[in-house]
C-alpha positions in Angstrom: -37.7 1.9 -129.5 -40.4 -0.3 -128.2 -43.8 0.2 -129.4 -44.9 1.6 -125.9 -42.0 4.0 -126.0 -43.0 5.4 -129.2 -46.5 5.8 -128.4 -45.6 7.7 -125.3 -43.2 9.8 -127.2 -46.1 10.5 -129.9 -48.0 11.4 -127.0 -45.9 13.9 -125.6 -45.1 15.5 -129.0 -48.8 16.1 -129.5 -49.2 17.3 -125.9 -46.6 19.8 -126.6 -47.9 21.0 -130.0 -51.1 21.5 -128.6 -49.5 23.9 -125.8 -47.9 25.8 -128.2 -51.1 26.2 -130.2 -53.0 27.4 -127.3 -50.2 29.7 -126.7 -50.4 31.2 -130.0 -54.1 31.4 -129.9 -53.9 33.2 -126.3 -51.3 35.8 -128.1 -53.1 36.4 -131.1 -56.2 36.9 -129.1 -54.5 39.6 -126.8 -53.1 41.3 -130.0 -56.7 41.5 -131.3 -58.0 42.5 -128.1 -55.0 45.1 -127.3 -53.6 46.2 -130.6 -51.5 49.2 -128.7 -49.7 46.3 -126.5 -46.2 45.8 -127.5 -44.8 42.4 -128.0 -42.8 42.8 -124.5 -46.5 43.4 -123.0 -48.1 40.4 -124.7 -44.9 38.3 -123.4 -45.7 39.7 -120.1 -49.2 38.8 -120.0 -48.8 35.2 -121.4 -46.1 34.4 -118.7 -48.9 35.9 -116.1 -51.8 33.8 -117.6 -49.5 30.5 -117.7 -48.6 31.1 -113.9 -52.3 32.3 -112.6 -54.7 31.2 -115.1 -58.3 30.7 -113.5 -59.1 27.0 -112.4 -55.3 25.7 -112.5 -54.2 27.8 -109.4 -52.9 24.5 -107.7 -51.7 22.9 -111.2 -53.7 21.2 -114.0 -54.2 17.9 -112.0 -57.7 17.0 -110.5 -58.1 16.2 -106.5 -56.6 18.0 -103.9 -53.1 19.4 -103.5 -50.4 17.4 -102.0 -46.7 18.1 -101.0 -44.5 16.4 -103.7 -42.4 15.3 -100.7 -45.2 13.1 -99.2 -44.9 11.0 -102.5 -41.0 10.4 -102.4 -40.0 8.0 -100.3 
């Protein structure tokens, strides 16, 4: 594996680890704020948060949304 590929793989691992940590923190916060919620209810809330979190309605990228097909040639 080249150094560039190894660096890219390391960045991806780091990004996935940060995502997992963020999700775990969100779950912990929900448990603290809503101790009456079941694990299933927390799962539903996490899924909703991932789909509709404020500030990422059109994805996480900056700029104006474009259709994916417009970039494929």
